[in-house]
C-alpha positions in Angstrom: 166.3 63.8 48.7 164.0 62.1 50.8 165.1 64.3 54.1 164.1 67.8 51.8 160.5 65.9 51.0 159.5 65.5 54.0 160.5 68.8 55.6 158.7 70.5 52.5 154.9 68.9 53.9 155.4 70.2 57.4 154.4 73.9 57.0 150.9 72.4 55.3 150.2 70.5 58.4 150.9 73.1 60.6 148.7 75.7 58.7 146.0 72.9 58.4 145.9 72.2 62.3 146.1 76.0 62.8 143.2 76.5 60.8 141.0 74.1 62.5 141.8 75.5 65.8 140.5 78.7 64.3 137.2 77.2 63.0 136.2 75.5 65.9 136.9 78.3 68.6 134.8 80.4 66.3 131.8 77.8 66.4 132.4 77.3 70.0 131.7 81.2 70.6 128.6 81.4 68.5 127.1 78.0 69.8 127.6 79.4 73.3 126.2 82.8 72.3 123.0 81.4 70.7 122.1 79.3 73.5 118.7 80.0 75.2 118.7 80.4 79.1 116.6 77.5 80.3 112.8 79.1 81.2 111.8 78.6 84.4 108.1 76.8 84.0 105.7 77.7 86.7 103.4 75.2 87.2 99.5 76.7 87.1 97.0 75.0 89.0 94.1 73.9 86.7 90.8 75.8 87.9 87.7 73.7 88.7 84.6 74.0 87.3 82.0 71.5 87.1 78.4 70.8 87.9 75.9 67.9 89.6 72.7 68.0 88.5 70.1 66.4 91.4 66.4 66.0 91.0 64.7 65.8 95.2 61.5 66.6 96.0 60.0 67.4 92.8 62.8 70.1 92.1 65.8 70.1 90.1 68.8 71.4 92.1 71.6 72.5 90.0 74.8 72.5 92.1 77.9 74.4 90.3 81.3 74.4 91.9 84.0 76.8 90.6 87.2 76.1 92.6 86.1 76.7 96.6 82.7 78.3 95.8 79.0 76.3 95.3 75.9 78.1 94.0 72.7 76.2 94.0 69.9 76.9 91.3 66.9 75.1 91.9 64.3 74.7 89.1 60.9 73.1 88.7 59.0 71.8 85.6 55.7 73.9 84.4 52.6 72.4 83.0 53.5 73.0 79.3 52.1 70.9 76.2 55.3 71.2 74.0 58.2 68.8 74.9 61.1 69.2 75.8 59.4 70.9 79.0 62.6 73.0 80.2 62.5 73.2 84.0 62.2 77.2 85.0 64.2 78.7 87.6 62.4 79.3 91.0 65.4 80.2 93.5 68.8 80.3 93.9 71.6 80.4 96.8 75.4 80.4 97.4 76.4 77.7 100.1 78.6 79.7 102.7 78.8 77.1 105.9 82.1 76.0 105.8 81.2 72.4 106.9 78.8 72.1 103.9 81.1 73.8 101.3 83.7 70.8 102.9 80.9 67.7 102.4 80.5 69.1 98.9 83.9 68.6 97.9 83.9 65.6 99.1 81.0 64.3 97.3 82.1 66.3 94.1 85.3 64.6 94.2 83.9 61.2 94.6 81.2 61.4 91.9 83.8 63.0 89.4 86.6 60.2 90.3 86.3 58.3 87.1 85.1 60.7 84.8 86.3 63.4 82.4 82.8 65.1 82.2 82.4 68.5 83.6 78.3 67.8 84.4 76.9 64.8 85.7 73.3 64.0 86.7 73.0 61.8 89.6 70.2 60.3 91.4 69.2 58.7 94.8 70.3 55.2 93.5 74.1 56.6 92.3 74.9 58.0 95.4 75.8 56.8 99.2 73.2 56.9 101.6 75.6 59.3 103.2 76.1 61.4 100.3 72.3 61.6 100.2 71.7 62.6 103.7 74.4 65.4 103.2 73.0 66.9 99.9 69.4 66.5 102.0 70.8 68.8 104.6 72.2 71.3 102.2 69.4 71.5 99.3 66.7 73.7 101.1 63.0 73.8 99.7 62.4 76.9 97.9 58.2 76.6 99.4 59.7 77.4 102.8 61.5 80.2 101.8 59.0 81.7 99.2 56.8 83.6 101.5 59.7 85.3 103.1 61.4 88.6 101.6 63.8 90.8 103.5 65.2 94.4 102.6 68.2 95.6 104.7 67.9 99.3 105.3 70.3 102.0 106.7 72.8 102.4 108.2 72.0 105.2 110.4 73.5 106.9 113.3 70.4 108.4 115.0 67.9 105.4 116.0 67.2 106.7 119.2 68.1 103.0 120.9 70.3 103.7 123.9 70.9 100.4 124.5 72.8 97.5 122.5 70.3 94.7 121.0 67.6 95.0 118.6 63.9 95.7 118.4 61.1 94.7 116.4 58.2 97.0 115.0 55.4 96.1 113.4 53.4 98.1 110.6 50.5 96.4 108.7 52.1 94.1 106.6 55.6 95.0 107.3 58.1 94.2 110.2 61.4 95.8 110.9 64.1 94.6 113.3 66.6 97.4 114.2 69.8 96.4 115.4 71.6 98.9 117.6 75.0 99.7 119.2 73.5 101.8 121.7 74.9 105.4 122.8 78.1 106.4 121.5 79.8 109.5 122.7 80.6 110.6 119.2 80.0 110.2 115.4 82.2 107.9 113.4 80.0 104.5 114.5 78.6 102.3 112.2 76.7 99.1 111.5 76.6 96.7 108.6 74.9 93.5 107.6 77.5 91.0 106.5 75.3 87.7 106.3 71.6 86.8 106.2 69.8 83.1 106.1 66.3 83.5 106.3 63.6 81.4 105.9 59.6 81.1 107.6 61.4 79.1 110.6 64.6 80.8 111.2 66.5 84.3 110.9 70.2 84.6 111.6 71.9 87.7 110.7 75.4 88.7 111.0 76.6 91.9 112.1 79.9 93.9 111.6 80.3 96.9 114.1 82.6 99.8 113.1 84.6 102.2 115.3 86.1 105.6 114.1 89.9 105.4 113.4 92.0 107.3 116.1 93.0 110.5 113.9 89.4 110.6 112.2 87.3 114.0 112.2 84.2 113.2 114.3 81.3 114.8 115.2 81.3 115.7 118.9 77.9 114.8 120.0 75.9 111.6 121.6 75.1 108.8 118.5 73.1 106.0 118.6 74.4 103.8 115.4 72.4 101.1 114.3 71.0 99.1 110.6 67.6 97.8 109.9 66.1 94.7 108.3 62.4 94.7 107.0 60.5 91.5 106.4 57.2 90.8 105.2 56.5 88.1 107.9 58.5 87.2 111.4 60.2 84.0 111.5 59.7 81.6 114.7 62.9 82.3 116.1 65.8 85.0 115.6 69.4 84.9 116.1 71.6 88.1 115.6 75.3 87.7 116.2 78.1 90.1 116.5 80.7 89.1 114.1 83.9 90.3 115.9 83.1 88.5 119.2 80.4 86.1 118.1 77.9 87.5 121.0 74.3 87.4 120.2 72.2 90.7 120.5 69.3 90.6 122.9 65.7 91.7 122.2 64.9 95.3 123.1 61.3 95.1 124.8 58.9 98.0 125.4 58.1 97.4 128.8 59.3 100.3 130.7 60.7 99.3 134.1 58.9 100.6 137.1 60.7 103.2 139.0 60.8 103.6 142.4 59.2 107.0 143.6 61.5 109.6 145.2 60.4 112.3 147.1 61.5 115.5 145.1 62.2 118.7 146.9 59.2 121.2 145.7 60.9 124.1 143.4 59.0 126.8 145.6 56.8 126.8 148.7 55.8 129.2 151.2 58.9 129.6 152.5 61.8 129.5 149.5 62.1 129.2 145.8 65.0 127.0 144.1 66.3 128.0 141.0 67.6 125.8 138.3 71.6 124.8 138.5 73.8 126.7 136.4 77.3 127.9 135.8 78.4 131.0 136.8 82.4 131.9 137.0 81.8 134.2 140.1 81.7 131.7 142.7 85.0 130.2 142.4 85.2 128.7 146.0 83.6 125.5 147.4 80.8 126.5 150.2 77.7 128.7 150.1 77.4 132.5 149.6 74.6 134.6 151.2 73.1 137.8 149.7 71.5 139.3 152.8 69.3 142.1 150.6 67.3 139.4 148.5 67.7 136.5 151.2 69.2 133.9 148.6 71.8 131.2 149.4 74.2 130.7 146.4 76.0 126.9 146.9 78.6 126.5 144.8 81.0 123.3 143.8 84.1 125.0 143.0 86.3 124.7 139.6 85.3 121.9 137.7 87.5 120.9 134.7 84.8 120.6 132.3 81.0 121.3 131.6 78.2 118.5 132.5 78.4 119.1 136.6 75.6 120.5 138.6 74.2 120.9 142.1 71.0 119.3 143.1 69.1 120.3 146.1 67.5 117.2 147.5 66.3 118.2 150.8 65.4 121.2 152.7 64.2 121.5 156.5 63.0 124.8 157.2 61.9 125.7 161.2 61.7 129.1 162.7 63.9 131.2 160.2 66.4 128.4 160.6 67.2 126.3 157.5 69.2 123.0 156.7 69.9 122.7 153.0 71.0 119.0 151.8 72.9 118.9 148.2 74.4 116.5 146.1 76.9 117.2 143.1 76.5 115.2 139.9 79.0 114.6 137.8 78.4 114.1 133.8 78.3 110.3 132.5 81.6 109.1 131.2 80.1 108.9 128.0 78.4 112.3 127.8 80.0 115.2 125.5 80.6 118.3 127.5 82.3 121.7 127.2 86.3 121.3 127.2 86.5 124.2 129.7 87.0 125.4 133.6 83.2 125.7 134.8 81.7 126.6 137.9 78.6 125.3 138.7 76.2 126.7 141.2 72.5 126.4 142.5 70.3 129.1 144.3 67.5 129.2 146.9 65.7 132.1 147.9 64.1 132.5 151.0 60.9 134.8 151.9 62.2 135.8 155.3 65.7 136.7 156.7 67.5 133.4 158.4 68.5 133.3 161.6 70.8 130.4 160.9 72.0 128.6 157.8 73.5 124.6 157.6 74.8 123.5 154.1 75.4 119.7 154.4 76.4 117.3 151.0 75.9 113.8 150.4 78.4 112.5 152.4 77.1 114.3 155.5 79.7 117.3 155.5 79.1 120.7 156.0 80.2 123.6 153.3 81.9 126.7 154.5 80.7 130.0 154.3 82.3 131.9 151.7 82.1 135.8 152.7 
């Protein structure tokens, strides 16, 4: 009897075990599906925004820091009957010098090290001598700047100034400083002023020179790119710096260099007349040609790959119907814009009488052949 009772409980136990396994499996699957992936936390750098107020030489300086940028607002109290007498803004500027920015960062970090405030007023006694000295160098006196104003004009590509540098011109109460790149072979060149630090004592200008890109289409004419800055007064010293290589521009003076006088061959005298150098494809060989009907000597340079070449007669020795003609070939300047085609430069000299003997000599003292 007992044996049958024992065996009758076995199916129930197995059922309970199987049921628990099913419930556990379903619960595990649901838990796994509902589990959210761990989100990646990106730490964001807190933006710095804080202000120091400082009174110096009768002015209130509000130094504002926004991360790595420092802007200074200068204020001054005006005479007023009512209180509070709020300071009036008289000037403002951004600190651009890297050393000054570094110094200001250091001062701000030290001043704000034990404070949760975003704005603090300091005075001479609340900062160190070193900090006071640094601030004194950075803070400018608005009265030194008040009388100087400037205005940037341009840029232009037609200044007419052929050498690189800067030129000062004065017109009544207006002073203009024109900064130029000098002559350039094509269009597409330009200048821009990137930084100006100006007061009555010093003018410091940073200039950027721009060149045309290799694939750009430009005007094929000589240009003289420049940019100007207009001032109401002339500072004691002027420094203009090329931003690309750090070189300084020199001042272009109005002084005209004294040129050596050279003896020019007269265009016309009692024995001959010299005509202007020109181009003529009828004279393809280098040498000289004689037209006996008109007593005209045509001197040819031969074929040239481009335009811009010409011939100059530098001297003529004439005696007893015999002539020695001295010539010089002149090539175009490297920066000159020329015709990109084959040319045949010539020059002609017409004698009043028929010559018995003709010799043509070039600048290398070499005789040119007679071409028939």
